[in-house]
N, C-alpha and C positions, 0 to 999 in steps of 0.2 A: 534755128535751137527752138525759135518761138513758136514756128507751124507744129514743130515736134508736140511742145508742151501741150499747147491748145488742143490738139489732138489728142494725146494722153487724157486731159480733163476733159473731152468730151467723151472720150470711150468711158472713162471710170463714171462719169451724169448717167450716160447711159445703161451702165450697168447698174447702177444703185436704183434706176427709176424704172428696171427690169418690168414689162406689163408681165411677163410667165412666172415674176416672182412676186407680185401685189394682186396681181387681179386670178377673179376664174376666167377659163378658156372663153373665148369667143366675145371677152368683154375688153375693149382699149382705152387708152386715156380720152379717146377722143372722145368715146361716148359719157364721158361723162364732162364734155365740156358745154355741154347743153344744162338749160335752170332745171331740176327736179320740184314740181309742183309750183313754181314761180320763186324758189327760194335758192337755187343752186345748191351744187356738191362741194365737197371738200378737197381744197388745195392744198398737195405736198407741200408748197413755198409756204404758207401759213405758218408752222410748224416754226420757222426762221424767226417771226416777230419774239419768240418765247425767251429769246437768251436777254437780250434789254430789257422786257419785262420783269426774267426773273428778278434783275440787277434792282431794279424798283420797286419790286417785292420786298426785298429784304433791305433795300431802305428805309421803305416804310414800317417795317418791324421795327427797327431798331430804334428811327423816332417815335413810334407807338409805347416802346417798349421803355422809350426815357422819359416820354410827358406825361402818358396814360397809366401807363402800368403801374409802375414806380411811385407815382403818389396814389393809387387808389392799395398798392400794399403797405404804406406809409399810415395812411389813412384806418385801415383794420388794424395796425397794432405788433405790423411786421417790421422787425428790428433793421435798419442797413448796416448790420458788422456782420464781419466772415467768424468762421470758428473760433471755439478756445484754441490759443497758440500753446504750444507744450512748452515749458521752461529750457531756456539754451541747455545744452549738454554735449559735450564735442564728444564722449567716448558713444552715446547713445547714437550720436547724429550720425557717426562715420560707421557703426553698425548699420544703423537704417538705410542710408546710401548705396554703403559699399558691400554687404551684408547681404543683409533678409527683413524686411520688413515685419514679419514675424516667429520670432525667435522662438525654438523649443525651450524645453524644460532646461535642459542641461546648460545651455547657452545665456537662459535667466540666469539660472545658479550663480553660472559665474562670474555677469556683468554685476549681481547681488553682493558679492566677496569684494569685487574690483572698485562699486563708487559705495559702500556699505550702505545700501539703499535696502529693502526689504522686497521681494520677490512682489508682492500685488501694487508698488511703488512704480517698477519699473514695465509692469504690463500696461499699468495703466500710464506711466511716458508714451509707451509704443500705441498705444489705440489715438490718444490725443496726437497722436504726430500723424496717424495714417488717416485720421476726419479730419488734420488741417487742410489738406490738395481737396478737401471736398467745396463744391461751390453752396453758400451758404444757402436761405429758406428765399431772401428775396428774389436773387436770381432766377429758382425754379420759380417761384409764382410767377416771376415775369415772363420765364416763357411760355407757362402752360398757357397764362393769360392772351398770349395774343396767339396762340394754336387756338383757343377755348373761342377766339374770335372770330377766327379766320373759319373754322369749321362750322362755325354757326350760319355766317353770313354766307360760303358758300354754298351750304347744303338748302336753306333758303331760296338763294338763286337759283340753285341748279333743278331742284322740284320742279320749277314749271315747267321743264322741257324734255317733261319725263316722255310725251307724247306728240312731240313736235318733230317735224323734219329740219334740218340744217338751217336756221334763220340766224339775224344778225346777233341776239343775246345767247343761243347755242354756242354759237363762235367764241365770243370772249368768255362766256364758260369754260369751252374744254382749253383756251388759252392760259384763263387765269388758274387752273389747275394744275397743269403741267407744269407752268412757269413756277410756280407755290411749290410743286415736288421738287425742281430745279435748283430752285433756292436752299430748301432744307438738304438736298443731293450736297452741294457746297458747305453748308451752316453746321453741318453733323460735325462738321471735323473741330469747330469751335465752339459748338453748343454743349451742355453740360454733358458728361460721358456718362453712356448707359452700359448696363448687364449686356444688354440685346442688341450692341453696337451692329454686328456680324448682320445682324437677322435684318433690322434694319436699313443696313446698307443694299441688301439682297431687295427688299422690301421696295425702297427706293428706283432699282434699276429697274426691276417689273413693274412698277406703276407707269414709270416714265412712257417704259417699250409701251402698254398698252395703250395708254393714252394716244401715241402716238400712232402705232398702228390699224388703231381703230377708229382715229381719226381720218386717215390718207387712205384705207379700207372703204370708209363711208360705212361704217360700222358703229354710229354714233348715240344709236339706240343702246346698243348693250355697253357701250364706254360711258354714260349718261346717268345710265341704271348700275354700275358698278362703283363710279364715284359717288351717286348717291348712298347705295348700299355702305359703302365706307364710313363717309361723315356723318351719319345720322349718329354711330359709333361714337366717334372721336370726341365731339365736342360733348359728349356725357363723360366722355373721362377725362376730362381737362377741367369739366367745371365740378369733379370730385377730387383733382388733383391740385384744384386753388383752395376748393373749403377745406381739403386737409390741410394745406399750408396755414390758412389763417385760422386755423385750430376748431372748426364746427365741424366738431367729430360725428354729432350725430346726423346732419346734412351729410358728410362725407360719405357714412355708411349709406344713406339711402341713396345717394347718387350713382355709387359704385356697384349696389346690387341692379339698380335700373338698367345701368352700361352694361351690365354682366348676362340681365337676360336681353336687351339689345342683340348684343353683339352676337352670342348665341344663335338667337331666331334668324340674325342678317347673314351672320359668316358661315355657318352651319346647314341651316335651313334653306332662306331663299337662292341665297348665291349658288350651292352645289345644284338644287333641286329644279330650278328655275333659270337661273343666267346658263350654267353649264351645260344643262341637259337640252337650251336651244341653242345654244352654242357650237355643241360637241357631235349631237346626232339629229337636233331638228334642219340646220342646216347643211348638213351632210346630204340629205332625202331632198334639197333644196338645190344647192349650188354645186353640191360636191365639193370635197378638198382640193385646194391647190396650194403652194408655197408658205407663202404670207397665213393663210388657214391654219399650218402646221404650227407656227410661230406663236400667233396669237391665242389658240387653242392650249400650247403648252405655254406658253405665261401665266395665262389662266386657273390651269392647274397646278402651276408652282404658287401662283396666291392662294390657293385652296391649303395646300399644303400647310403653307405658313399660317393659315386661319387656328388651322388643326393644334400646330405647336403652340399659337397665342390662347386658344381655349382652355387647353393640358393646364398653361402656367395660372389660368385667372380662375382655370377650376380647382385648382392645389393653393391659389392663393385664399380666396374664400375657404375651404375645408380649414386652415390655421385657422382665420378671422373667427369664424364660428366656435373652435376646440378656445381660442381664448377668449370670447365673448364681445371681441371688437374687431374691425378693419384698422392694422395699427402700423403699417412700415410700407412707406414711399419706397418699394425693394426695387423698383428700377432707375430711381431717381439718384439714389447713396449706392456706391460704389460695391463696397464693401456686403458683409454677407450678415442677416440677422441677427446670428446669434452675437458677433462683435455688439452691435448695435444693443443691445440687450444689455449686456456687460457693461454698458456704458455707465450704468446706473450705480454699478459696484465703486466708478472710479470719483463719481461726484463726496462719494464719505469715503475714498481715499487718501493719504497723506502727497499722493501728489495734486491735490486741487479739493478745494470747496464747493463750486458752483462753476458753472459759464453757461454763458447766453448766448442763444439762437447760434449752439452750436451744428454743422453738418449731421450730428448724431440726432438732432433734437429738430420738433417741429416746432419754428416761431418760438423759441425759448423755452419750453416744456420738454422734460425725456418721457418716452415711451413712443414712439410715433409707427409708421403706418405698415402693414402687412401686404394690403393693397399694392398691386404694379401696375404701371404704364404701359402695358402689354397690346 
């Protein structure tokens, strides 16, 4: 039995690291055993160190958010409290939980007669009840500050290796990026719920696959370029979100404009016309296609499709901001639609309540908040 299990494991291992899949013709793993310019080649087993490192990064994140990000948020005036709580009402709560969170006109009129409340007050209750489950601004600020710090650090660290073969520093850069995305892969189920959850889930899968395959295939130049192109706009987005949560509207608008310009140039310019052109066409002429080549380029193309989707969302949000005269709602940080958030201004003047502090529909206690999105 043990011999059969060992044989099956050996067969699986051989299939997993098949040279026909991973390498071009006339290239074997033995060819990658020697040094390359004195530095050495990537090894598949290096990837295994990612998983304990991902757990370590997640633990560091918890400490960072608790002891660094939260004090910073409190220092600039972001309050440590949750959204306004809707007043208890058993009838409305039953409708909210069992029937609908968005009652239509007919149901609103029926509830109005049953409770002897006016329709506007009932609408207000449902809006507050929906917003009650949203994360407070403090939580969103801490999450964005962690991502901003990591993206900025990893970009400054990684840009040094764009012209280098595999060195110790480049190895750590690759492994740190891969571990970070593995940590995001798991933490997204506990992080703030986003409208583009499914898109981000696909993005994380594609990113993990690209980093892993490019490393094992020794395509570290391509991998380093792709990661740097993404990091350079990601930290700008997180910086804009931090400014938004802190109510620095002008700074938020400025950073969002810079982010949008950098995003469009890197994701719709440099990425497709330089990187994809090299991996799809120039590499075809140099080494020809092989199995993992198709997979790697397929993932790169999927990533470009996501870039186009996000660019459309960013352009749409920027257009709304121009029409309204300001950048105004953290669209992706809130689960509900912008029309509902705008209607919350009427709730504060209705019989349902007179004020609310630091609700999820607000940015640090004031109404109005943002149309730009964390795309």
